[in-house]
LOVEX-681459 format. One record per residue (C-alpha): residue number from 0; residue in three letters; x, y, z. Coordinates in pm, 1 decimal. Layout:
BEGIN
{NUM,ALA,{X,Y,Z}}
...
***
This chain:
BEGIN
{0,UNK,{7829.6,-2137.6,-7292.9}}
{1,UNK,{8003.8,-1862.8,-7089.9}}
{2,UNK,{8390.5,-1832.4,-7070.7}}
{3,UNK,{8517.7,-1950.1,-6754.2}}
{4,UNK,{8826.9,-1722.5,-6787.7}}
{5,UNK,{8572.3,-1413.0,-6802.0}}
{6,UNK,{8380.8,-1596.4,-6477.6}}
{7,UNK,{8680.0,-1653.8,-6294.3}}
{8,UNK,{8817.8,-1277.2,-6360.7}}
{9,UNK,{8532.7,-1036.7,-6367.0}}
{10,UNK,{8292.2,-1224.5,-6142.4}}
{11,UNK,{8106.9,-919.3,-6017.7}}
{12,UNK,{8024.4,-827.2,-6418.9}}
{13,UNK,{7885.2,-1196.3,-6508.2}}
{14,UNK,{7678.5,-1155.8,-6207.0}}
{15,UNK,{7506.0,-847.3,-6225.4}}
{16,UNK,{7414.8,-883.9,-6590.2}}
{17,UNK,{7301.5,-1269.7,-6536.4}}
{18,UNK,{7059.7,-1081.6,-6310.1}}
{19,UNK,{6921.1,-827.2,-6536.5}}
{20,UNK,{6725.4,-1186.4,-6724.9}}
{21,UNK,{6551.9,-1217.1,-6369.0}}
{22,UNK,{6652.6,-1602.0,-6296.6}}
{23,UNK,{6834.4,-1702.3,-5973.6}}
{24,UNK,{7178.8,-1762.7,-6108.5}}
{25,UNK,{7454.6,-1746.6,-5873.2}}
{26,UNK,{7834.3,-1790.5,-6023.2}}
{27,UNK,{7981.6,-1804.7,-5666.0}}
{28,UNK,{8007.4,-2212.0,-5671.3}}
{29,UNK,{8157.8,-2200.1,-6001.0}}
{30,UNK,{8449.9,-1956.0,-5892.9}}
{31,UNK,{8466.5,-2154.6,-5534.0}}
{32,UNK,{8533.5,-2505.3,-5743.0}}
{33,UNK,{8754.0,-2325.0,-6074.2}}
{34,UNK,{8993.4,-2221.4,-5763.9}}
{35,UNK,{9033.1,-2551.4,-5634.3}}
{36,UNK,{9065.3,-2688.6,-5937.2}}
{37,UNK,{9340.2,-2469.9,-6029.3}}
{38,UNK,{9472.4,-2499.7,-5699.5}}
{39,UNK,{9508.6,-2894.4,-5769.9}}
{40,UNK,{9632.5,-2827.8,-6149.4}}
{41,UNK,{9934.7,-2637.9,-5999.2}}
{42,UNK,{9974.0,-2886.9,-5735.4}}
{43,UNK,{9951.3,-3151.9,-5990.8}}
{44,UNK,{10163.3,-2984.2,-6198.1}}
{45,UNK,{10448.8,-2961.9,-5971.9}}
{46,UNK,{10433.6,-3277.0,-5826.5}}
{47,UNK,{10443.0,-3436.8,-6189.1}}
{48,UNK,{10770.1,-3201.2,-6270.4}}
{49,UNK,{10908.7,-3363.0,-5974.2}}
{50,UNK,{10877.3,-3669.0,-6072.7}}
{51,UNK,{10975.9,-3639.1,-6412.4}}
{52,UNK,{11294.9,-3507.2,-6273.5}}
{53,UNK,{11376.8,-3782.8,-6006.9}}
{54,UNK,{11335.1,-4003.7,-6324.4}}
{55,UNK,{11618.4,-3848.7,-6495.8}}
{56,UNK,{11836.6,-3817.4,-6141.4}}
{57,UNK,{11789.6,-4166.1,-6095.1}}
{58,UNK,{11845.0,-4268.5,-6472.8}}
{59,UNK,{12175.2,-4048.8,-6465.4}}
{60,UNK,{12307.9,-4177.3,-6154.1}}
{61,UNK,{12254.9,-4528.7,-6263.8}}
{62,UNK,{12413.2,-4455.7,-6607.3}}
{63,UNK,{12751.2,-4309.8,-6436.4}}
{64,UNK,{12802.0,-4639.9,-6228.2}}
{65,UNK,{12585.9,-4566.8,-5926.3}}
{66,UNK,{12503.0,-4882.8,-5782.2}}
{67,UNK,{12090.0,-4928.9,-5832.2}}
{68,UNK,{12054.3,-5032.0,-5435.9}}
{69,UNK,{12242.8,-4715.2,-5346.4}}
{70,UNK,{12047.0,-4570.0,-5049.0}}
{71,UNK,{12032.0,-4220.8,-5253.4}}
{72,UNK,{11846.8,-4401.4,-5499.0}}
{73,UNK,{11657.0,-4579.8,-5318.9}}
{74,UNK,{11500.9,-4270.3,-5162.1}}
{75,UNK,{11438.6,-4091.2,-5485.6}}
{76,UNK,{11312.7,-4370.5,-5577.7}}
{77,UNK,{11080.7,-4379.7,-5228.3}}
{78,UNK,{10972.9,-4025.6,-5329.2}}
{79,UNK,{10875.7,-4100.3,-5725.2}}
{80,UNK,{10690.5,-4371.0,-5605.4}}
{81,UNK,{10514.3,-4136.1,-5288.7}}
{82,UNK,{10444.6,-3847.1,-5568.8}}
{83,UNK,{10282.7,-4134.4,-5790.4}}
{84,UNK,{10034.8,-4251.7,-5541.5}}
{85,UNK,{9971.0,-3840.9,-5449.6}}
{86,UNK,{9905.6,-3791.3,-5842.6}}
{87,UNK,{9696.3,-4114.6,-5846.8}}
{88,UNK,{9467.8,-3910.6,-5607.5}}
{89,UNK,{9450.3,-3593.5,-5711.2}}
{90,UNK,{9386.2,-3660.2,-6084.5}}
{91,UNK,{9073.0,-3786.0,-6028.6}}
{92,UNK,{8995.8,-3492.4,-5784.2}}
{93,UNK,{9040.0,-3271.8,-6112.6}}
{94,UNK,{8869.9,-3433.8,-6306.1}}
{95,UNK,{8540.9,-3408.7,-6063.8}}
{96,UNK,{8563.7,-3075.9,-6010.5}}
{97,UNK,{8631.1,-2976.3,-6390.3}}
{98,UNK,{8287.6,-3195.0,-6414.6}}
{99,UNK,{8095.6,-3006.7,-6196.4}}
{100,UNK,{8226.5,-2686.5,-6370.0}}
{101,UNK,{8104.5,-2784.7,-6667.9}}
{102,UNK,{7767.6,-2900.9,-6526.3}}
{103,UNK,{7724.1,-2483.8,-6341.3}}
{104,UNK,{7868.9,-2324.5,-6644.2}}
{105,UNK,{7626.4,-2504.1,-6900.9}}
{106,UNK,{7356.6,-2411.9,-6702.3}}
{107,UNK,{7415.2,-2083.2,-6731.9}}
{108,UNK,{7242.3,-1849.5,-6973.5}}
{109,UNK,{7414.3,-1607.1,-7237.4}}
{110,UNK,{7491.6,-1234.1,-7131.4}}
{111,UNK,{7280.9,-976.3,-7233.5}}
{112,UNK,{7460.3,-735.8,-7480.0}}
{113,UNK,{7519.7,-386.3,-7388.3}}
{114,UNK,{7211.2,-235.4,-7605.4}}
{115,UNK,{7006.5,-521.1,-7517.2}}
{116,UNK,{6664.9,-333.0,-7315.7}}
{117,UNK,{6725.1,-415.3,-6945.1}}
{118,UNK,{6349.3,-539.8,-6829.0}}
{119,UNK,{6197.4,-782.2,-6614.1}}
{120,UNK,{5942.2,-966.1,-6920.8}}
{121,UNK,{5784.0,-935.2,-7272.1}}
{122,UNK,{5568.1,-628.3,-7074.5}}
{123,UNK,{5940.0,-428.7,-7104.7}}
{124,UNK,{6030.1,-514.9,-7494.2}}
{125,UNK,{6070.4,-237.8,-7714.3}}
{126,UNK,{5887.0,-205.5,-8023.7}}
{127,UNK,{6163.8,-70.0,-8302.9}}
{128,UNK,{5916.2,-32.6,-8608.6}}
{129,UNK,{5608.0,-130.6,-8777.8}}
{130,UNK,{5566.8,-184.5,-9134.2}}
{131,UNK,{5225.7,-261.2,-9358.3}}
{132,UNK,{4963.8,-76.3,-9182.4}}
{133,UNK,{4791.9,-2.1,-9520.4}}
{134,UNK,{4766.1,-355.0,-9505.7}}
{135,UNK,{4560.7,-449.2,-9234.6}}
{136,UNK,{4207.2,-520.9,-9347.6}}
{137,UNK,{3924.4,-328.8,-9263.9}}
{138,UNK,{3673.2,-612.6,-9226.9}}
{139,UNK,{3556.4,-664.0,-8933.2}}
{140,UNK,{3402.9,-983.8,-8930.9}}
{141,UNK,{3692.8,-1205.4,-9032.7}}
{142,UNK,{3733.4,-1552.7,-8876.6}}
{143,UNK,{4010.7,-1719.0,-8678.2}}
{144,UNK,{4224.8,-1880.6,-8943.4}}
{145,UNK,{4148.7,-2214.0,-8820.1}}
{146,UNK,{3756.5,-2139.8,-8902.5}}
{147,UNK,{3805.8,-2024.7,-9227.7}}
{148,UNK,{4076.7,-2340.0,-9271.6}}
{149,UNK,{3785.2,-2546.8,-9190.6}}
{150,UNK,{3529.3,-2414.4,-9409.7}}
{151,UNK,{3782.6,-2385.8,-9717.8}}
{152,UNK,{3816.6,-2759.1,-9668.8}}
{153,UNK,{4164.7,-2703.0,-9636.7}}
{154,UNK,{4258.6,-2796.3,-9267.8}}
{155,UNK,{4124.3,-3066.1,-9052.3}}
{156,UNK,{4243.0,-3105.5,-8655.1}}
{157,UNK,{3991.0,-3386.4,-8568.9}}
{158,UNK,{4100.4,-3640.4,-8811.0}}
{159,UNK,{4514.0,-3529.3,-8690.3}}
{160,UNK,{4435.0,-3564.8,-8327.9}}
{161,UNK,{4255.1,-3961.6,-8454.3}}
{162,UNK,{4600.4,-3996.4,-8577.6}}
{163,UNK,{4856.9,-3864.6,-8310.1}}
{164,UNK,{4688.9,-3625.5,-8063.8}}
{165,UNK,{4604.3,-3272.5,-7978.9}}
{166,UNK,{4839.7,-3017.9,-8091.3}}
{167,UNK,{4825.4,-3150.6,-8435.9}}
{168,UNK,{4710.8,-3068.3,-8807.7}}
{169,UNK,{4582.5,-3224.5,-9136.2}}
{170,UNK,{4636.0,-3028.8,-9422.1}}
{171,UNK,{4414.7,-3122.5,-9703.0}}
{172,UNK,{4446.8,-3019.6,-10115.4}}
{173,UNK,{4510.8,-2689.2,-10167.5}}
{174,UNK,{4569.0,-2643.2,-9801.8}}
{175,UNK,{4880.3,-2853.1,-9797.5}}
{176,UNK,{4997.0,-2703.1,-10171.9}}
{177,UNK,{4959.3,-2352.4,-9983.8}}
{178,UNK,{5228.9,-2467.0,-9762.2}}
{179,UNK,{5482.8,-2624.8,-10006.5}}
{180,UNK,{5418.2,-2301.0,-10193.7}}
{181,UNK,{5491.5,-2103.9,-9890.0}}
{182,UNK,{5833.7,-2302.8,-9803.7}}
{183,UNK,{5973.1,-2284.7,-10194.5}}
{184,UNK,{5893.2,-1927.7,-10184.3}}
{185,UNK,{6084.1,-1866.6,-9868.5}}
{186,UNK,{6369.0,-2093.2,-9966.8}}
{187,UNK,{6398.2,-1902.1,-10289.8}}
{188,UNK,{6368.3,-1554.8,-10165.7}}
{189,UNK,{6687.4,-1669.5,-9903.2}}
{190,UNK,{6873.8,-1824.2,-10191.8}}
{191,UNK,{6866.6,-1514.6,-10351.3}}
{192,UNK,{6980.6,-1304.4,-10080.6}}
{193,UNK,{7316.3,-1528.6,-10052.3}}
{194,UNK,{7217.5,-1810.1,-9825.7}}
{195,UNK,{7304.4,-2162.0,-9957.6}}
{196,UNK,{7026.3,-2390.6,-9874.8}}
{197,UNK,{7082.2,-2731.6,-9676.5}}
{198,UNK,{6925.7,-3020.0,-9587.5}}
{199,UNK,{7029.0,-3185.2,-9290.0}}
{200,UNK,{6924.2,-3474.6,-9027.3}}
{201,UNK,{6586.2,-3387.5,-8892.4}}
{202,UNK,{6683.8,-3649.6,-8585.0}}
{203,UNK,{7023.3,-3492.3,-8337.0}}
{204,UNK,{7168.3,-3610.0,-8098.3}}
{205,UNK,{7256.9,-3496.5,-7782.5}}
{206,UNK,{7559.6,-3347.3,-7836.8}}
{207,UNK,{7419.3,-3132.2,-8081.6}}
{208,UNK,{7110.6,-2988.5,-7891.3}}
{209,UNK,{7372.7,-2901.4,-7608.3}}
{210,UNK,{7613.6,-2692.9,-7854.9}}
{211,UNK,{7283.1,-2479.6,-7951.1}}
{212,UNK,{7154.1,-2453.2,-7580.8}}
{213,UNK,{6864.2,-2651.1,-7558.1}}
{214,UNK,{7049.0,-2961.1,-7336.7}}
{215,UNK,{7075.1,-2981.0,-7035.7}}
{216,UNK,{6776.6,-2700.0,-6900.4}}
{217,UNK,{6570.4,-2773.6,-7209.1}}
{218,UNK,{6529.3,-3130.8,-7214.7}}
{219,UNK,{6121.8,-3149.7,-7124.0}}
{220,UNK,{6066.1,-2943.2,-7431.0}}
{221,UNK,{6188.4,-3185.3,-7672.2}}
{222,UNK,{6056.7,-3537.5,-7780.9}}
{223,UNK,{6330.6,-3804.9,-7747.0}}
{224,UNK,{6389.8,-4148.9,-7924.0}}
{225,UNK,{6325.2,-4383.0,-7660.8}}
{226,UNK,{6601.0,-4644.1,-7729.9}}
{227,UNK,{6814.1,-4407.0,-7918.3}}
{228,UNK,{7055.1,-4108.3,-7869.4}}
{229,UNK,{6837.1,-3905.6,-8082.9}}
{230,UNK,{6566.3,-3656.3,-8037.0}}
{231,UNK,{6311.6,-3465.6,-8286.4}}
{232,UNK,{6496.2,-3105.8,-8363.6}}
{233,UNK,{6314.2,-2896.6,-8243.5}}
{234,UNK,{6430.7,-2655.8,-8514.7}}
{235,UNK,{6682.7,-2650.6,-8809.0}}
{236,UNK,{6909.7,-2393.3,-8569.9}}
{237,UNK,{7061.1,-2714.9,-8426.8}}
{238,UNK,{7155.2,-2947.9,-8711.3}}
{239,UNK,{7293.0,-2670.8,-8888.5}}
{240,UNK,{7506.6,-2505.5,-8645.4}}
{241,UNK,{7613.8,-2866.3,-8539.4}}
{242,UNK,{7725.8,-2896.7,-8962.8}}
{243,UNK,{8032.7,-2737.9,-8816.5}}
{244,UNK,{8067.0,-2853.6,-8461.8}}
{245,UNK,{8431.5,-2946.1,-8351.0}}
{246,UNK,{8608.9,-2755.9,-8696.2}}
{247,UNK,{8826.8,-2478.0,-8739.6}}
{248,UNK,{8695.5,-2294.8,-9051.0}}
{249,UNK,{8963.2,-2060.7,-9267.1}}
{250,UNK,{8843.1,-1687.6,-9167.1}}
{251,UNK,{8827.5,-1582.9,-9505.2}}
{252,UNK,{8547.9,-1816.7,-9587.0}}
{253,UNK,{8354.8,-1618.1,-9323.0}}
{254,UNK,{8051.7,-1530.1,-9297.8}}
{255,UNK,{7867.5,-1845.1,-9418.1}}
{256,UNK,{7502.1,-1859.1,-9468.7}}
{257,UNK,{7243.8,-2125.7,-9475.6}}
{258,UNK,{6920.6,-2174.3,-9518.4}}
{259,UNK,{6717.4,-2505.6,-9407.9}}
{260,UNK,{6347.2,-2587.9,-9419.8}}
{261,UNK,{6296.0,-2880.1,-9151.4}}
{262,UNK,{5994.4,-2978.4,-8981.0}}
{263,UNK,{5990.4,-2889.8,-8644.7}}
{264,UNK,{5886.8,-3087.7,-8317.6}}
{265,UNK,{5831.8,-2932.3,-7999.6}}
{266,UNK,{5669.8,-3060.1,-7663.4}}
{267,UNK,{5535.7,-2679.2,-7578.1}}
{268,UNK,{5587.3,-2767.8,-7212.4}}
{269,UNK,{5474.6,-2553.0,-6977.9}}
{270,UNK,{5222.1,-2372.1,-7261.8}}
{271,UNK,{4951.5,-2568.6,-7142.1}}
{272,UNK,{4614.0,-2399.5,-7250.0}}
{273,UNK,{4732.3,-2145.4,-7434.6}}
{274,UNK,{4670.0,-2137.5,-7854.6}}
{275,UNK,{4502.6,-2460.9,-7837.7}}
{276,UNK,{4334.2,-2381.8,-8186.4}}
{277,UNK,{4499.3,-2341.5,-8518.5}}
{278,UNK,{4806.1,-2332.9,-8605.7}}
{279,UNK,{5013.0,-2105.1,-8347.8}}
{280,UNK,{5121.7,-2341.5,-8107.3}}
{281,UNK,{5171.0,-2692.2,-8242.7}}
{282,UNK,{5376.8,-3033.0,-8149.3}}
{283,UNK,{5464.1,-3059.2,-8489.7}}
{284,UNK,{5509.3,-2754.7,-8768.7}}
{285,UNK,{5743.3,-2630.1,-9048.0}}
{286,UNK,{5976.1,-2362.8,-9098.2}}
{287,UNK,{6239.3,-2228.2,-9305.2}}
{288,UNK,{6559.9,-2146.1,-9044.2}}
{289,UNK,{6847.0,-1886.4,-9159.2}}
{290,UNK,{7195.0,-1977.2,-8978.6}}
{291,UNK,{7484.0,-1732.0,-9012.8}}
{292,UNK,{7851.9,-1832.2,-8879.1}}
{293,UNK,{8030.4,-1499.9,-8914.1}}
{294,UNK,{8387.4,-1316.4,-8743.5}}
{295,UNK,{8340.0,-1179.9,-8441.6}}
{296,UNK,{8376.8,-817.4,-8544.8}}
{297,UNK,{8103.8,-792.2,-8777.5}}
{298,UNK,{7778.4,-1000.2,-8585.2}}
{299,UNK,{7597.7,-745.8,-8476.2}}
{300,UNK,{7566.8,-610.3,-8822.3}}
{301,UNK,{7483.2,-918.0,-8933.0}}
{302,UNK,{7181.2,-973.5,-8703.2}}
{303,UNK,{7042.0,-650.8,-8851.6}}
{304,UNK,{7108.8,-781.7,-9181.0}}
{305,UNK,{6923.3,-1111.6,-9041.7}}
{306,UNK,{6624.2,-872.1,-8938.4}}
{307,UNK,{6592.7,-734.0,-9317.5}}
{308,UNK,{6606.5,-1083.1,-9491.2}}
{309,UNK,{6287.5,-1219.9,-9267.8}}
{310,UNK,{6152.2,-890.5,-9281.6}}
{311,UNK,{6136.4,-913.5,-9697.8}}
{312,UNK,{5967.7,-1236.1,-9665.8}}
{313,UNK,{5639.9,-1014.8,-9491.7}}
{314,UNK,{5710.2,-715.6,-9719.0}}
{315,UNK,{5709.1,-915.2,-10039.0}}
{316,UNK,{5351.5,-1149.9,-9884.0}}
{317,UNK,{5235.6,-787.9,-9783.8}}
{318,UNK,{5136.6,-892.0,-9423.7}}
{319,UNK,{5145.3,-639.9,-9190.3}}
{320,UNK,{5378.2,-665.7,-8895.6}}
{321,UNK,{5633.8,-525.6,-8625.3}}
{322,UNK,{5952.3,-579.3,-8497.8}}
{323,UNK,{5997.1,-615.9,-8117.3}}
{324,UNK,{6359.6,-589.4,-7974.4}}
{325,UNK,{6345.4,-812.3,-7647.7}}
{326,UNK,{6447.2,-677.9,-7282.3}}
{327,UNK,{6711.2,-924.3,-7056.8}}
{328,UNK,{6452.6,-1094.9,-6915.0}}
{329,UNK,{6260.6,-1203.7,-7185.1}}
{330,UNK,{6572.9,-1286.9,-7425.9}}
{331,UNK,{6635.5,-1696.4,-7482.8}}
{332,UNK,{6863.1,-1909.8,-7313.4}}
{333,UNK,{7189.3,-1861.1,-7565.3}}
{334,UNK,{7085.8,-1494.1,-7706.1}}
{335,UNK,{7328.4,-1181.3,-7634.8}}
{336,UNK,{7048.1,-991.6,-7842.8}}
{337,UNK,{6739.4,-1080.9,-7998.9}}
{338,UNK,{6462.0,-900.0,-8226.0}}
{339,UNK,{6097.9,-1049.9,-8288.5}}
{340,UNK,{5919.6,-1041.5,-8612.3}}
{341,UNK,{5551.2,-981.1,-8477.2}}
{342,UNK,{5295.9,-1028.4,-8753.8}}
{343,UNK,{4937.3,-890.1,-8715.7}}
{344,UNK,{4616.5,-1137.0,-8663.7}}
{345,UNK,{4292.8,-935.6,-8750.7}}
{346,UNK,{4081.2,-1188.9,-8583.1}}
{347,UNK,{4196.4,-1190.2,-8241.7}}
{348,UNK,{4338.5,-803.5,-8306.5}}
{349,UNK,{4707.9,-907.6,-8204.4}}
{350,UNK,{5050.8,-913.0,-8318.1}}
{351,UNK,{5199.9,-1230.3,-8293.0}}
{352,UNK,{5541.9,-1382.5,-8338.2}}
{353,UNK,{5627.0,-1535.7,-8648.2}}
{354,UNK,{6015.9,-1522.8,-8649.4}}
{355,UNK,{6267.1,-1427.1,-8405.1}}
{356,UNK,{6626.4,-1361.0,-8493.8}}
{357,UNK,{6927.1,-1371.2,-8255.5}}
{358,UNK,{7284.9,-1317.3,-8181.5}}
{359,UNK,{7461.5,-1568.9,-7995.0}}
{360,UNK,{7796.5,-1433.0,-7995.5}}
{361,UNK,{8046.5,-1713.2,-7907.6}}
{362,UNK,{7796.9,-1885.6,-7661.0}}
{363,UNK,{7716.4,-2155.3,-7890.6}}
{364,UNK,{8061.6,-2175.1,-8087.4}}
{365,UNK,{8221.7,-2217.9,-7709.2}}
{366,UNK,{7963.6,-2479.8,-7652.5}}
{367,UNK,{8008.9,-2665.8,-7986.8}}
{368,UNK,{8435.8,-2577.6,-8049.0}}
{369,UNK,{8390.4,-2391.8,-8328.4}}
{370,UNK,{8653.4,-2141.2,-8391.9}}
{371,UNK,{8795.4,-1976.3,-8707.3}}
{372,UNK,{9197.3,-1916.1,-8801.6}}
{373,UNK,{9290.4,-1606.8,-9002.8}}
{374,UNK,{9593.4,-1646.7,-9240.4}}
{375,UNK,{9931.5,-1583.5,-9157.7}}
{376,UNK,{9809.1,-1526.8,-8740.2}}
{377,UNK,{9880.4,-1786.8,-8457.9}}
{378,UNK,{9605.3,-1927.5,-8274.9}}
{379,UNK,{9245.9,-1927.4,-8349.7}}
{380,UNK,{8870.7,-1724.0,-8204.2}}
{381,UNK,{8551.2,-1871.6,-8180.6}}
{382,UNK,{8308.1,-1801.6,-8447.7}}
{383,UNK,{7959.3,-1583.8,-8362.1}}
{384,UNK,{7636.7,-1782.5,-8427.1}}
{385,UNK,{7310.3,-1609.2,-8571.3}}
{386,UNK,{6990.3,-1783.1,-8674.3}}
{387,UNK,{6627.1,-1646.4,-8727.8}}
{388,UNK,{6302.3,-1792.4,-8886.1}}
{389,UNK,{6265.5,-1714.0,-9239.3}}
{390,UNK,{5973.6,-1785.0,-9164.4}}
{391,UNK,{5785.7,-2008.7,-8995.4}}
{392,UNK,{5518.8,-2134.6,-9224.1}}
{393,UNK,{5201.0,-2249.7,-9022.5}}
{394,UNK,{5202.1,-1892.0,-8907.1}}
{395,UNK,{5282.7,-1744.1,-9196.8}}
{396,UNK,{4962.7,-1928.3,-9347.4}}
{397,UNK,{4772.2,-1853.0,-9056.0}}
{398,UNK,{4840.1,-1439.0,-9126.2}}
{399,UNK,{4717.9,-1549.5,-9501.6}}
{400,UNK,{4430.6,-1660.6,-9427.3}}
{401,UNK,{4347.2,-1415.8,-9180.5}}
{402,UNK,{4497.6,-1124.9,-9353.9}}
{403,UNK,{4373.4,-1158.0,-9692.2}}
{404,UNK,{4022.7,-1317.7,-9633.7}}
{405,UNK,{3766.2,-1185.5,-9824.9}}
{406,UNK,{3393.2,-1051.5,-9769.9}}
{407,UNK,{3214.9,-1345.2,-9974.0}}
{408,UNK,{3456.7,-1615.3,-9753.8}}
{409,UNK,{3736.9,-1704.4,-10021.9}}
{410,UNK,{4057.0,-1601.4,-9939.0}}
{411,UNK,{4303.5,-1373.1,-10173.8}}
{412,UNK,{4653.6,-1553.1,-10239.4}}
{413,UNK,{4966.3,-1303.1,-10202.0}}
{414,UNK,{5029.6,-1184.1,-10556.9}}
{415,UNK,{5429.9,-1312.7,-10491.5}}
{416,UNK,{5279.0,-1610.1,-10383.9}}
{417,UNK,{5072.1,-1728.9,-10711.7}}
{418,UNK,{5317.2,-1801.9,-10972.0}}
{419,UNK,{5372.8,-2145.8,-10697.4}}
{420,UNK,{5025.8,-2231.8,-10651.1}}
{421,UNK,{4876.4,-2133.0,-10986.4}}
{422,UNK,{4582.0,-1980.3,-10880.6}}
{423,UNK,{4442.2,-1616.0,-10732.1}}
{424,UNK,{4159.6,-1761.0,-10483.5}}
{425,UNK,{4171.4,-2030.8,-10203.5}}
***
């Protein structure tokens, strides 16, 4: 959530930076409502002070022996009653304004960082680097991952559709084992890199989704339980970030690094017809997520380290990829700066996203009220939060099935993964 003080004091700057995102954002109603609310607040404070003053005056006069029916005391009491009547009208008006302001501010995305490239859409994203070109397969007859998976008997879509609906998949035998192996491999690597593993709840409440930015704007993209204030988590970012909601952390305990495996559930609203086959865009998928809580002075350095942690998985598996810096027009709602990692899928001859690493600065922390306090210093400040996939498991499996596909129809298992499976070939 954006800082209302920043909106009030620098409306032109905030509006200009929001405009670079390409959406239709207008902060003028917020500025006007905030002005009205502040005027009401001043008036209410003045009237409350006068009411308190009248109460003291009446008490002092009665205590000094003045008859309670004295005209002066009666006049003071009438003034006090009039003030109380006015306050009873002003207080709900102010609360209503605060609610309206909150609703409007919650609908605003984060401001892009000064270093985020300005652009309209994904066409304006900037390629930062590539890795692993020497590992790109030279075989031109590579089958899409869903076809080789079905041929090997490790992936079945028809039975998953029978159980659920389209955009679900069933993994069988070594397919299920490969999924488990990837999850364990990713967790082991990230724990070795300094992340503390957590297993959070897989159902989250509305407050949690609001804190990380999925609500209220993106409600249609998540699955909600009909009779409870609970949603299936769209990503471990939500429950892990909210573990610290409403807390004041000791600054000396920062940074806090967590990694977590969770199944993720998304409606994929607006993506009808895209990636209907395979493991790229499912309603249910597994992911290992990386979440950081850091001091504000270090968050952009921490973002670069986070990207490196995600890249390390792809490098260990020897999967070709590239790093893309997202432009302002393609930036996620809560992010101020984002790098996407895109893995090479030879069957389509394209790089496809496998991890998105973002710095949210204080945007999520303000919504979640996560602060830190430095020893010996007065007051607190909002922490900065970051997260990234380390990695999306299904997409990693898809990349392995294609990049390690052999001419004889088998799939070589990446060397780093072989100890987890006890075999070299699928």
